[in-house]
Wavefront OBJ file of the C-alpha trace (Angstrom):
o trace
v -4.802 6.632 5.926
v -1.813 5.436 3.948
v -0.355 6.467 0.606
v 0.577 3.488 -1.577
v 1.964 3.273 -5.074
v 4.106 0.864 -7.040
v 7.318 2.333 -5.650
v 6.716 1.728 -1.952
v 4.793 -1.542 -2.415
v 7.650 -2.925 -4.530
v 10.206 -1.752 -1.977
v 8.601 -3.436 1.016
v 7.958 -6.559 -1.089
v 11.753 -6.893 -1.292
v 11.610 -7.325 2.495
v 8.750 -9.853 2.233
v 6.231 -7.406 3.719
v 2.741 -6.789 2.341
v 1.114 -3.340 2.520
v -1.632 -4.572 4.865
v 1.043 -5.948 7.233
v 2.882 -2.609 7.313
v -0.397 -0.823 8.067
v -1.284 -3.258 10.860
v 2.157 -2.895 12.473
v 2.118 0.905 12.163
v -1.311 1.139 13.798
v -0.739 -1.531 16.468
v -1.935 -0.150 19.830
v 1.252 -1.485 21.452
v 3.626 -0.110 18.824
v 6.968 1.248 19.971
v 7.715 4.680 18.498
v 11.197 5.777 17.510
v 12.846 8.405 15.342
v 14.587 6.871 12.353
v 18.099 8.060 11.473
v 16.523 10.003 8.592
v 14.424 11.933 11.122
v 11.266 10.168 9.987
v 8.772 8.506 12.293
v 9.290 4.817 12.943
v 7.383 2.117 14.792
v 8.025 -1.410 15.911
v 4.626 -3.052 15.768
v 2.889 -6.392 15.599
v 0.562 -7.576 12.857
v -2.674 -9.383 13.628
v -0.845 -12.607 12.673
v 1.841 -11.915 15.307
v 4.629 -10.805 13.005
v 6.771 -8.011 14.499
v 7.844 -5.417 11.922
v 9.804 -2.201 11.808
v 7.950 0.412 9.747
v 9.348 3.829 8.802
v 6.840 6.458 7.723
v 6.870 9.832 6.045
v 4.039 12.334 5.716
v 2.417 13.165 2.404
v -0.303 15.742 2.915
v -2.691 14.071 5.378
v -1.494 10.569 4.549
v 1.219 8.379 6.025
v 3.580 7.023 3.388
v 5.428 3.825 4.216
v 9.060 4.477 3.326
v 10.222 1.010 4.331
v 9.094 -1.979 6.367
v 10.977 -5.099 7.393
v 11.042 -7.942 9.888
v 12.217 -6.748 13.306
v 15.577 -7.977 14.557
v 15.793 -10.103 17.695
v 16.711 -6.995 19.722
v 13.818 -4.992 18.275
v 11.404 -7.818 19.096
v 12.760 -7.834 22.643
v 12.228 -4.054 22.876
v 8.631 -4.526 21.669
v 7.978 -7.177 24.350
v 9.516 -5.023 27.105
v 7.496 -1.976 26.042
v 4.283 -4.003 26.191
v 4.667 -5.635 29.592
l 1 2 3 4 5 6 7 8 9 10 11 12 13 14 15 16 17 18 19 20 21 22 23 24 25 26 27 28 29 30 31 32 33 34 35 36 37 38 39 40 41 42 43 44 45 46 47 48 49 50 51 52 53 54 55 56 57 58 59 60 61 62 63 64 65 66 67 68 69 70 71 72 73 74 75 76 77 78 79 80 81 82 83 84 85
């Protein structure tokens, strides 16, 4: 489950990402986990439409809170493809 409010939905909208896309990428079975520089959990994941996103999450009680989400760079997309060979 994810925690959404105006703050995080507005933030990811600045990166042209919809909440449902961030959720799909974060729960992608082939997602690539990483630790963000903030120490938070991050994933490179693919949406059902094939878009590859970087999603950084924080915990709020039992919910995941999307801190940020953006389009993956070329190198991040390459890492996703390599991880899922």
